C-alpha positions, 0 to 999 in steps of 0.5 A: 194147242195144235188142234186149236191153232188148226181150227183157228186157221181152217174154220169151215166158214173161212179158209183164209189164205188156205185152199181147203180144210186138211182132210184129217180134220174132216175125218176126225169130225166125221169118224165114229171114234171109240177111243178118246185120249186125254194127254196131260190131264193134270194140266187140264184139270189144274186150270181153274180147279176143273177136276170135278167138271172133267171127271163128270164129262169123262163119266158122261163120255164113258157111259154114253151110247158111243161107249167110249174108252178113255185113255189118260196120260198124266204124271199125277198118279193121285189124279188117276187113282181119284178118277178110278175111284170116282168112276168105280173102275180099275185102272191099268197104269203103264209107266213110260220113261219120259227121257229121250237119249241125245242121239234120238232127239233129232229123230223125235223132232223130225218125227213130230213134224212129219206126223203133223204135216201128214195128219194136218195137211201142212208143209211146215219145215222145222226151224229148230232141226239144226238146234236140236242136232247140236244138243249133246244131252238127253232131253225130256220128251215133254220139253222137246214136244213143247218146243216143237209144238210152239214152233210148229204153231208159230209157223202156221200162225205166222207169229213171231216175237219182236224185241227192240225192233227186231224179230227174235230168231229161235233158229240160232242157239238151242232153246235149252241154253238161251232164250227160255223166257223169250220162248215162253213169250212166243208160246204165250203169243201163239196161244193168245192168237189161237184162242182169241 
């Protein structure tokens, strides 16, 4: 989603209120990259039964003159095995624990914002740092990244939710305890703005 948001903010023909396109976006378009990483391939493939289309496109990339290496991140072992069978290749499965200890959650959040600011040329400040630091529980990495990505993109797009005439503030209580539906609404609003 971040990539789509950044392309919405920094199209080459219209810079909006920003002075220039982030250097990293230009580098990604111009570089002769040889490795393509697909994160959450199961989510992508589940949308509109796109599995066959995705496999076909991955096959074309792997067999193109660029000779790309494909790295996939998925929780769906069946999808990975099916891809390996269709492609006629052996795959290497590297299991990774997806739970971040409570003591490290704040570090992951800060690392997310630091990485995005460095690579996308932004200066976003994490509105959720104080909330995450209050958490006293281990958290799945996907939940942390989902929250960070949503808040980061909402800041870039200046997207906020309003209920009963008031702007909904997500900087108060931890999102894991309150506002789960409103947080999903914010994510939906950000995606709608980025993809339309």
